[in-house]
PLY file of the C-alpha trace (Angstrom):
ply
format ascii 1.0
element vertex 225
property float x
property float y
property float z
element edge 224
property int vertex1
property int vertex2
end_header
-8.69 16.77 78.41
-6.52 19.50 76.50
-5.90 18.83 72.89
-2.67 17.75 71.47
-1.27 18.59 68.26
-0.01 15.40 65.95
3.56 15.50 65.38
4.26 16.46 61.66
6.29 14.17 59.95
7.29 17.01 57.48
8.21 19.43 60.21
12.32 20.61 60.27
13.84 19.60 63.41
14.35 22.04 65.69
17.56 23.52 66.92
17.36 21.11 69.90
18.05 18.44 67.51
19.93 19.70 64.88
23.25 19.20 66.84
22.98 15.06 67.29
21.90 14.87 63.89
25.01 16.67 62.75
27.31 14.90 64.65
25.57 11.44 63.51
26.29 12.59 59.76
30.25 13.69 60.79
30.48 10.09 62.33
29.01 8.47 59.88
31.23 10.18 57.16
34.51 9.30 59.41
33.28 5.58 59.25
32.84 5.83 55.51
36.56 7.27 55.08
38.19 5.12 57.22
36.93 2.08 55.39
38.01 3.61 52.40
41.56 4.54 53.30
41.78 1.24 55.05
41.04 -0.61 51.84
43.65 1.34 50.00
46.20 0.24 52.54
44.97 -3.67 52.61
44.13 -4.06 49.01
41.24 -7.01 48.32
42.69 -10.19 47.84
45.35 -10.04 50.51
43.35 -12.10 52.68
43.88 -14.86 50.11
47.77 -14.64 50.88
47.25 -15.63 54.82
47.65 -19.41 53.82
51.40 -18.11 52.94
52.23 -16.45 56.08
50.85 -19.60 58.03
53.31 -21.67 55.77
55.96 -19.16 56.43
55.80 -19.51 59.83
55.40 -23.13 59.83
58.84 -23.98 57.56
60.53 -20.79 59.44
62.57 -23.28 61.52
64.19 -24.79 58.55
65.80 -21.26 57.55
69.02 -21.51 59.02
72.55 -22.48 57.97
72.99 -21.64 54.26
69.51 -19.84 54.08
69.71 -18.19 57.41
68.99 -15.04 55.72
65.76 -15.57 54.53
63.28 -13.37 55.93
59.67 -15.25 56.38
56.81 -13.51 55.56
54.82 -12.22 58.56
51.91 -10.24 56.80
49.93 -11.21 53.90
51.34 -9.50 50.58
50.69 -10.46 47.19
53.44 -9.48 44.59
52.59 -7.27 41.59
52.02 -9.19 38.66
55.89 -8.78 37.37
56.29 -8.44 33.41
59.15 -9.62 31.54
60.19 -11.52 28.38
61.37 -14.88 27.70
64.38 -16.45 25.70
62.46 -15.46 22.37
61.22 -12.18 23.19
58.07 -13.14 24.32
56.07 -11.31 27.01
55.68 -13.17 30.23
53.99 -12.25 33.70
54.46 -13.76 37.02
50.75 -14.67 36.83
51.67 -17.30 34.22
53.04 -19.36 36.97
49.82 -19.55 39.22
49.24 -22.82 40.75
53.08 -23.44 41.23
55.84 -22.27 43.88
58.59 -19.89 42.32
61.85 -18.49 43.18
61.62 -15.33 41.63
65.34 -13.95 41.34
66.58 -10.66 39.99
70.35 -10.96 38.50
72.78 -9.37 36.22
75.99 -9.85 34.98
77.66 -6.69 36.51
76.45 -7.97 40.02
79.26 -10.11 40.93
77.30 -12.02 43.50
74.81 -12.80 41.16
77.00 -14.60 38.86
78.33 -16.45 41.64
75.30 -17.53 42.61
73.72 -18.42 39.76
75.09 -22.36 39.47
73.73 -22.87 42.87
70.33 -21.54 41.35
71.04 -24.13 38.33
71.25 -26.90 40.40
67.98 -25.88 42.60
66.07 -25.99 39.55
67.75 -29.23 38.41
66.80 -31.32 41.75
63.18 -29.74 42.23
62.19 -27.93 39.31
59.07 -29.53 37.62
55.10 -29.09 37.91
55.11 -28.24 41.38
58.28 -25.45 41.69
60.25 -23.59 39.37
62.99 -21.10 39.61
62.26 -17.72 37.72
65.47 -15.88 37.28
65.21 -12.58 35.79
68.16 -10.82 34.12
68.08 -7.32 34.34
70.83 -6.20 32.10
69.84 -3.03 30.48
72.79 -2.36 27.57
74.00 -5.75 25.66
71.22 -8.51 25.65
73.77 -11.09 24.43
75.98 -10.74 27.58
73.83 -12.47 30.00
72.96 -15.20 27.44
76.46 -15.45 26.73
77.47 -15.75 30.66
75.08 -18.75 31.12
76.15 -20.62 28.01
79.62 -20.21 28.95
79.19 -21.29 32.70
77.17 -24.26 31.18
73.80 -23.26 33.29
71.58 -24.87 30.71
68.51 -25.70 33.13
67.54 -22.48 33.90
64.95 -20.96 31.90
66.36 -17.30 30.64
63.97 -14.23 31.44
65.20 -10.66 31.04
63.79 -7.03 31.54
66.29 -4.80 29.91
64.02 -1.91 31.59
64.73 -3.44 34.89
61.12 -2.20 36.30
60.66 -5.94 37.94
63.45 -4.25 40.17
61.56 -1.01 40.48
58.33 -3.04 41.20
59.84 -5.10 44.22
61.40 -2.22 45.47
58.62 -0.23 45.69
56.90 -3.05 48.08
59.90 -3.17 50.05
61.39 -6.48 48.56
64.54 -5.35 46.44
67.12 -3.77 48.55
69.92 -4.83 46.34
71.02 -7.39 43.77
70.87 -10.23 44.01
66.91 -10.47 45.14
65.09 -13.42 45.58
61.47 -14.16 46.64
59.96 -17.36 47.65
56.23 -17.09 46.03
53.29 -19.54 46.38
51.00 -20.70 43.85
48.76 -17.52 44.37
51.32 -15.11 43.83
52.01 -14.50 47.69
55.42 -14.07 49.43
56.56 -16.79 51.42
60.11 -15.63 52.16
62.36 -13.12 50.50
66.21 -12.66 50.79
68.31 -9.69 49.88
71.69 -11.14 48.74
72.95 -14.27 47.44
72.34 -17.76 49.11
73.64 -21.13 48.48
70.64 -22.59 46.61
71.72 -25.62 46.12
72.63 -26.61 49.82
70.77 -29.01 51.96
69.07 -26.48 54.20
67.96 -24.82 50.90
66.90 -28.00 49.31
64.92 -28.93 52.67
63.44 -25.57 53.13
61.81 -25.44 49.37
60.42 -28.80 49.66
58.74 -27.82 52.93
57.38 -25.19 51.07
55.86 -27.24 48.18
54.28 -30.11 50.63
51.16 -27.90 51.61
50.51 -27.32 47.95
50.33 -30.99 47.23
48.46 -31.41 50.11
45.88 -28.47 49.65
47.37 -26.24 52.67
0 1
1 2
2 3
3 4
4 5
5 6
6 7
7 8
8 9
9 10
10 11
11 12
12 13
13 14
14 15
15 16
16 17
17 18
18 19
19 20
20 21
21 22
22 23
23 24
24 25
25 26
26 27
27 28
28 29
29 30
30 31
31 32
32 33
33 34
34 35
35 36
36 37
37 38
38 39
39 40
40 41
41 42
42 43
43 44
44 45
45 46
46 47
47 48
48 49
49 50
50 51
51 52
52 53
53 54
54 55
55 56
56 57
57 58
58 59
59 60
60 61
61 62
62 63
63 64
64 65
65 66
66 67
67 68
68 69
69 70
70 71
71 72
72 73
73 74
74 75
75 76
76 77
77 78
78 79
79 80
80 81
81 82
82 83
83 84
84 85
85 86
86 87
87 88
88 89
89 90
90 91
91 92
92 93
93 94
94 95
95 96
96 97
97 98
98 99
99 100
100 101
101 102
102 103
103 104
104 105
105 106
106 107
107 108
108 109
109 110
110 111
111 112
112 113
113 114
114 115
115 116
116 117
117 118
118 119
119 120
120 121
121 122
122 123
123 124
124 125
125 126
126 127
127 128
128 129
129 130
130 131
131 132
132 133
133 134
134 135
135 136
136 137
137 138
138 139
139 140
140 141
141 142
142 143
143 144
144 145
145 146
146 147
147 148
148 149
149 150
150 151
151 152
152 153
153 154
154 155
155 156
156 157
157 158
158 159
159 160
160 161
161 162
162 163
163 164
164 165
165 166
166 167
167 168
168 169
169 170
170 171
171 172
172 173
173 174
174 175
175 176
176 177
177 178
178 179
179 180
180 181
181 182
182 183
183 184
184 185
185 186
186 187
187 188
188 189
189 190
190 191
191 192
192 193
193 194
194 195
195 196
196 197
197 198
198 199
199 200
200 201
201 202
202 203
203 204
204 205
205 206
206 207
207 208
208 209
209 210
210 211
211 212
212 213
213 214
214 215
215 216
216 217
217 218
218 219
219 220
220 221
221 222
222 223
223 224
């Protein structure tokens, strides 16, 4: 029998095998690149917001009448950790309300619809505010810091906590994710900081329609939804 030469494991691949190897390397690099880009488009942790989307779908039939303009979340979205100040000038962040459903509202005294909406927000806080829910109305007046405080006092809106951002960065942060198109802007957020619904413009938050919708949004939290 003719002698055969055993394969040499250290031998370099011949031209016959170089092309498949190169193609394989290119495909592997493409897969790695796709995964990297995908992780940028879908930040880690968004999957935790799937429950907020499921909740939005569940309560969507209640978005009618006085709250018909609400847009319910259809894709998982965690809001930026909005930074602002309380009435004493102490720093606050949206994450300070983790575990509690929150209606984030941006308003300003120069915004006529905002001023008209504030009594309804104050009433909503009076009716439902507590360990499971809070209206977090953030003022973005950039000039006279006393003006919004005086407005709330003169209108006898005493149930809302006072929060402000004199740089209006909270508006820009929400605008960057497509959730602030004008004033006022409101976003209903679950206990994990995930969007349930949003609205561009005012709503009658003291109405029965609004109360029923917000109450429905709170039930899953109490039941471990």
